[in-house]
C-alpha positions in Angstrom: 276.3 28.5 71.3 278.4 30.7 73.6 276.3 33.9 72.8 273.1 32.0 73.5 274.4 31.0 77.0 275.1 34.7 77.6 271.4 35.4 77.1 270.4 33.4 80.1 270.6 36.4 82.5 268.4 38.4 80.2 265.9 35.5 80.1 265.8 35.4 83.9 265.3 39.2 83.9 262.3 38.7 81.6 261.1 35.9 83.9 261.3 38.4 86.7 259.2 40.9 84.7 256.7 38.2 83.7 256.2 37.3 87.4 255.7 40.9 88.3 253.1 41.4 85.6 251.4 38.1 86.6 251.2 39.5 90.2 249.4 42.6 89.0 247.1 40.7 86.6 246.2 38.1 89.2 244.8 40.8 91.5 242.3 41.7 88.7 240.9 38.1 88.6 237.5 38.0 90.3 236.8 35.1 92.6 240.2 33.4 92.6 240.3 32.0 96.2 244.0 32.2 96.7 245.0 35.2 94.6 246.8 37.1 97.4 248.9 34.1 98.2 249.7 33.6 94.5 250.7 37.3 94.2 253.0 37.0 97.1 254.5 33.8 95.6 255.1 35.6 92.3 256.9 38.4 94.0 259.1 36.0 95.9 259.8 34.0 92.8 260.7 37.3 91.0 263.3 37.9 93.7 264.8 34.5 93.0 264.9 35.2 89.3 266.4 38.7 90.0 269.2 37.2 92.2 270.0 34.5 89.6 270.1 37.0 86.7 272.8 39.1 88.4 274.7 36.1 89.7 274.8 34.4 86.2 275.6 37.7 84.5 278.7 37.9 86.6 279.6 34.2 86.3 279.1 34.2 82.5 280.7 37.6 82.1 277.5 38.6 80.4 276.8 42.0 82.1 275.6 44.6 79.6 274.2 48.0 79.7 271.0 46.6 78.0 270.7 44.0 80.7 271.1 46.5 83.4 268.4 48.7 82.0 266.1 45.8 81.4 266.7 44.5 84.9 265.7 47.9 86.4 262.4 48.0 84.4 261.6 44.5 85.6 262.4 45.4 89.2 260.2 48.5 89.1 257.3 46.2 88.1 258.0 43.2 90.3 259.2 45.0 93.4 257.6 48.4 93.0 254.2 48.3 91.3 253.2 44.7 92.2 253.7 44.8 96.0 252.0 48.2 96.1 249.1 46.9 94.1 248.8 44.1 96.7 248.8 46.7 99.5 246.0 48.7 97.7 244.0 45.5 97.2 244.2 44.6 100.9 243.5 47.9 102.5 239.9 48.8 103.5 238.5 51.3 101.0 237.6 53.8 103.8 241.4 54.4 104.3 242.5 54.4 100.7 243.7 58.0 100.5 246.4 57.5 103.1 247.5 54.3 101.4 247.3 55.8 97.9 249.7 58.6 98.9 252.2 56.2 100.5 251.9 53.9 97.5 252.7 56.7 95.0 255.7 57.7 97.2 256.9 54.1 97.2 256.8 53.7 93.5 258.4 57.1 92.8 261.2 56.3 95.4 261.8 52.9 93.8 262.0 54.5 90.3 264.4 57.1 91.6 266.5 54.5 93.4 266.8 52.4 90.2 267.7 55.4 88.1 270.4 56.5 90.6 271.8 52.9 90.5 271.9 52.8 86.7 273.8 56.1 86.5 276.4 55.4 89.3 279.3 53.1 89.9 278.4 51.1 93.0 280.8 48.2 92.6 281.6 47.9 96.3 278.5 49.3 98.0 274.9 50.3 97.5 273.4 53.7 98.2 270.0 53.3 99.9 267.9 50.2 100.3 267.7 48.1 97.2 264.2 47.9 95.7 264.0 44.1 95.6 264.5 44.1 99.4 261.8 46.8 99.8 259.4 45.0 97.5 259.9 41.6 99.2 259.5 43.3 102.6 256.1 44.7 101.5 255.0 41.3 100.3 256.0 39.7 103.6 254.3 42.5 105.4 251.1 41.8 103.4 251.2 38.2 104.4 251.4 39.3 108.1 248.6 41.8 107.5 246.4 39.0 106.1 247.2 36.8 109.1 246.8 39.4 111.9 246.2 43.0 110.8 243.1 42.7 108.7 241.1 41.1 111.5 242.3 43.4 114.3 241.9 47.1 114.0 241.7 47.9 110.3 242.0 51.7 110.7 245.1 51.3 112.9 246.7 48.7 110.7 246.2 51.1 107.7 248.2 53.8 109.5 250.9 51.2 110.3 250.9 50.0 106.7 251.3 53.5 105.4 254.1 54.3 107.8 255.8 51.0 106.9 255.6 51.8 103.2 256.8 55.4 103.7 259.7 54.1 105.8 260.8 51.8 103.1 260.5 54.6 100.6 262.8 56.9 102.7 265.3 54.1 103.0 265.4 53.5 99.2 266.2 57.2 98.5 268.5 57.6 101.4 272.2 58.3 100.8 273.3 55.7 103.4 276.0 53.4 102.0 275.4 49.7 102.4 278.4 47.4 101.9 277.8 44.7 99.2 277.9 41.1 100.5 278.0 39.3 97.2 280.6 40.1 94.5 281.2 43.2 92.5 279.3 44.9 89.8 276.2 43.0 90.6 273.0 43.4 88.6 271.1 42.2 91.7 269.7 44.3 94.6 269.3 47.7 92.9 
């Protein structure tokens, strides 16, 4: 019984991965009237699952190298690929080259950030912006874009979108130390 309780963090990690995959797959569904809203909700729910997996891993003393690796794979999907897929879905096709380049940079920066986290000992601080924060920021930005940006100046909002994505990318790979606010040896906020 005790070993099955220690699997709860990994189940939450897989839930995070599932939500990220559902975000991406939902964007391919033709004609769904609220798919962008659903995608944003999946990403935000993924953030909740990601927070809980790290919290419970610490509380249950169930942190493992396998869980850390699995968590990073899930985070790359949910907070790297899914938000960028949403950006690419929302941007007008005429401006796709600029968004494509910034999107690739974002995913590569997120992957680098996660690899650096997995190889280091960051028990009292983070180095760079954690990818869940960056991914949620992109999802929230997309909500604002839908509300205001898409109807205003699409070309200008595309440049702003690309600059926003590139800024988050730079923050993820930066060497800036950020003090942890919740516990030590956290699996959350890579």
